[in-house]
N, C-alpha and C positions, 0 to 999 in steps of 0.2 A: 179175916182181913185186917191188915195193919192200918194204923192211923194215917200214914202218908197217902195210901191209895184212896182212902175215904176223902181226904182233903183235896186230892187231885180231881176226884170225881165231882165233888161239890163245886170246885172251881170251874170245871168243864161245863157243868150244868148251869152255873150262873152265867158263863159266857154264852152259852146257847140261848138262854133267855134274853140276853141283851141283843143278840144279833137276829133273833127270830122276828118275823113279820108280825106286827101287832094284830092284824086281821086274822091271822092263822092262830094266834094264841087263844082267841075266843072260841074258835072251832075245835081245837085239839084238846083243850082242857088239860094242859100239862102232860103231853105225851111222853116226856122223858121220865116222869114219875113212875110210870109202869115198868121202866127198865132199871129202877133204882136198886133192885135186888142184886143185879150183877153188874160189875164194873165193865166187863168186856162188851156189854150191849151198847154202850155209848162210845162213839169214836168221832173222828174229825168230820165224817160225813153227816153227823147229826147237828152240826153247828150251822146256824143261819136258816133262812126260810127253806121249807121243803121243796124239793125239785118236782116239777110236774112231769108226768110221763109224756114223752113225745110220741105222737102217733107214728106207727110204723108204716112205711111206704113200701107197697109191693110193686115190683116192676110189671109193666104192661106186657102180657104175653100175647103175641099176635098168633092168630090161627094160621096154619100152614103146615108144611112138612116138619114134623117134630124132630127129624134128624138133621135139620139145617143147623150149621154152627152160627151163622150170622144172616141177617136180612140183606137183601140186595140194596136197600137204601143206605145201609151202613158202610158199604164199600165205596171208596172214592172213585170218581170217573177216571178211567185210564189206568187203573191199577192192574188190569189184566195184561197190559203190555210191559209192565215192569219186570225186568229179568236181571237180577243182580249177578247171576252167574255167567252172563254173556261177556266174554273177554274183549269184544270189539270196542274200540275207542269211539268217543263221541266227536263228530266233526265240528269245525268252527262254523258258526252261523251268525246271522245278523238279521234282526227284525226291523223293517222300515215301514212307514205308513205313507200312503199315496192319496192325493186329492185329485179330483177332476175339476179343473178351473178353466175359465174362459177369460177373454179380454175384459169383460165387465167385472169380473172378480178381482183381477190384478190391477187394472188401471183406474177403475171407477169405484171399486169397493161396494158394488150394489147388492151383493148377497151378504148373508150373515156369516160367511166363512172366514175363519182365521187360521193361523198356522198350527193350531193345537191338534192333537190326535183325535179330539172329539169331533172334528169336522172332516176327518179322513174317511173315505169309503172303502179303500182296499188296504190289505196288509201284504207286504212283500217280504218273503223270507229267502235270504241268500245263504246257501249252504255250500261250503267249499269241500269238494270231493276229489282230492288229488289221486291220480292213478286209477280212475274209475271210468268205465264205459257206461254209456246211457242204457245199454241192455241189462246191466247188472243192478240197476236201481229198482227197488220196490218201495212204492210210496202209498201210504194209506192215510186219508184225511177224514177225521170226524169233526163234530161241531167244535170241540175245544182241544183236540189233540192232533198232532202231526206225527206220524210214525214212518221213519225212513230207515231202510236197511240196505246195505251193500255187503259184499264179501268181507270188506275190511272195516267198515264203519257202521254205527247204529245210532240213531237219534230218536228219542222219544221226547217230544216238545209239547208241553202244556201251553196252549196259546193264550195270550192275554185277553182276547175277546172272542166270543163265539163267531164262527164263520159259516158261510154257505158251503157245506162239504160237497154238494153235488155240482156246483158251478165254480170251477177254479181253472187255473192255467199253470202248467209247469213247463219250463224250458231249460234244457241242459246246454250250457255254453261250453263247448269242449276246449276252446282256446284259453278260457279262464279256469277251466275245471270247476265250474260252479253251477249248481242247480238253483234256478230262480222259480219260486212258487208264489203266484199271485192269487190271493183269496179275497172274496168279497165279504166284508164284515156284516153281521146282522146283530145289531145291538137293540136294546129295548126302546130307546128314545131316538132312533135315527130318523123317524118320521118328522121330528121337530127340527133337527139340524138340516135336513135336506128337502124341506118343503118348498 
């Protein structure tokens, strides 16, 4: 060993002692001294307090079919309808909210209803379907998804609020070439708004 490497080693050892945690010095009793025979044993990783080993986290393996690629909880709702290879275009649509109000609501303001969407009971979806007959429309409604298909158009709409998929109303207005779908919303705190 030449003199320069010895002085670099002693400088590195002195720097390590300066940066070391004082509590660890008592426990280790000069751990670097054991590596003094070889210069390559001390490196930048030896400077400062010793790093504690992080506990390894093993992923939770759920029992089930071992050939499954993913769990059903991991798949977002409505992804089974996504079809990126379908060349049909998406029709224009508009989502409106409806309230059921009476004279006491409008003139006297006796109920707690206001014009916000939080006080609306129904969701109205207007879908423009030019050059379409009512017989060509296929409509599937789930709690948070509206799936509409025609020979020329396709619409997969994730609804902003959960709806009652069993009780809804759809009306095709042939003069306007528009399908109007009215759905009753079922939100978590509707019992407070409409009590």
